[in-house]
N, C-alpha and C positions, 0 to 999 in steps of 0.2 A: 600551516600545520593540519587544520581541518581537512584541506585537500588530500593530504597525504592519509590521514585517517580513512575518509572515504575510499580512495584507492584501495587501500588494505581490506576494507569491509566489501569493496566490490568484488575482489577475488574470492574472499570468503564466502560472500553471498553466492557466487556463482557455484562455488563447491557444494554448498548446502543445498542449492536448488537442484542440483544433479542428484544428490543424495536423496533429496525429498521425493523426487519423480521415481526414483528406482524404489524406495521404501513405501510410498503411498499405498500400494496394496496390503502392506503388512502393518503399518502404524495403527490402524483403527483396532487391531486386536487388543492393545494395550490401554484403550479408551475405557473410562468407567464413568458413571453419572456422577457429575459434580456440580456444585454451585458455582457460578460465575457470571460474567457479562454474556448477554445475548444480543443479537440483532444490532450490531455495530454500537454496543454500549448503551442501548435504549433501555434496557431493564436487566435485572439480575434474575436469572432462573436456573433451573437444573438441566443439564445436558451432557452429552458425551464430551469428554475432555481427555486429552493426554496427561499422563503423569508429569511431575515438575521435571523429570531428567530427561524428558522429550519436549521440553517447552519450546524449543527453537522452531519447531514444527507446527505448533499450535497458534492459531490466530488469537490474540490476546482479547479481542472484543467480541468473539463468537464462540459457539460450541462447534464441534465437528459437523453439525448439521447445517452451519452456514447462517448467513443472515435470511431475513424474510422472503427476499426475491429468489435466493438461491434454493431455500427450502421449498417454497411455492413450485418452482421449476422442476425441482429434483427432490421428491419426497425423502424423508429419512430412511436410509438403508446403509448397510455395510458399504457397497459400491459406491454411493453417493458421498459417503464421508471420505473415501479414498479420493474421489473426484475433487472434493473440497480442498484436500491437502495439496493435490497437484495443481489446483486454480491459484492457490496462495503459498507457493513453495518457500519454505524458510522465512515466513512471513515476520517472525518476531526477531530474526538477526538483525541487528543494527538499530533496532528501534530506541529512541531516545525521548525522554519526557521533559518539556521545557515548562517552567513555572513562570507566572507573572511577576513582575512587569516584563512584558515583551518589548525588545528594543528591535523593532522591525524596519529594515531599509530596503526599498524596492528600487530597481533599475529595470528600464524597458516597459512593456505593456503587460499588466497582470490580467487582462481580459482575453488574452490569446486562448485558444481552445481548438481542439480537434472534433470530428464528428458533426452533429447538427449545428447550425449557426456558427460554422468553424471561422477562425480568424487567424491569420498567419502572424508570426513575429516570435519575439523572445521575451523572457523575463527572467531577472536574476533577483532572488529574495535572501537576505541574510537577517537572522533573529537568534539572539541568545547563544552565539557561537557556532550555528548550524547554517547551511545554505541549500538553495534549491534553484537550479537552472533548468528552464523549460523552453524547448524550441519547437515551433510548428512550421514546417516548411512544405507548401503544397507541390505535388508533381507538377512538372511543366505540361503544357498543351491541353489544359481542361479536364484532365482525369480528376476524378473525385476521390482522391486519395492524397495522403501526406506522409512525411517523414515526421515522427513525434518522438522527441528526446526528452526524457525526465531524469535528472541526476541530482543527487544529494539527499535530502531528507524532506518529506512532503510537509512543507511549512507554507505553502501558497495561501492557505487560507487565512494566515496571519496577515496578509496583505490584502485580504478581501473585505471590503466594508459590509457586504451582505451577511457575513458570518459574525453575528453578534448574539448573545455575548460570546467571546472567545473562551473555549473551555479551560480550565485551570486544574490540572496540567493538561498541556498540548501533547498528544500522542504524535510524534513525528516518526513516521516509518521511513526506514530505508528506501531510497529509489535508485535503481540503475535499470533504466527502461528505455532502450532504443527500439522502436518498432514502426512499422507501417500502420497507418490508421485512416480512417474516413476524413473526408474534407467536403461537407455539403453546406 
């Protein structure tokens, strides 16, 4: 059943992604200064946020100025707020919040990753009714790239012993991300 829900959300997410890309130059017009989470939920502060009726487009853990890294590379401006929305299209669609206790089961290798110190393989994680499937397949013949597939909800951190303590609630963002990535 959860796989069917994910498939329906994947279609909806694609639609919202396309709408976000089209509307990203217009959406910042509706922003107002509001209190809320900033810098990936590290603190609460005032920043430009969309009204509730546009919440599907807003990242729930940052203002439209983005996280600290994005803001450092892209100083706050109207155009950079549109860029943040394009970078995180429809971020809030399909987000679920899990609460402890976490009933986490892992198959495969949770230490796989792309980019620096890359490691090929697969990992399937299930927890509290959600799943995440991650595949990293390097290009043949020594190219420094790979296919990186991430499907489900981002719950891999629940299987990572280095993530302590586990936040409660856990913000499980929707993932439908097939792409090419680095493999170094």
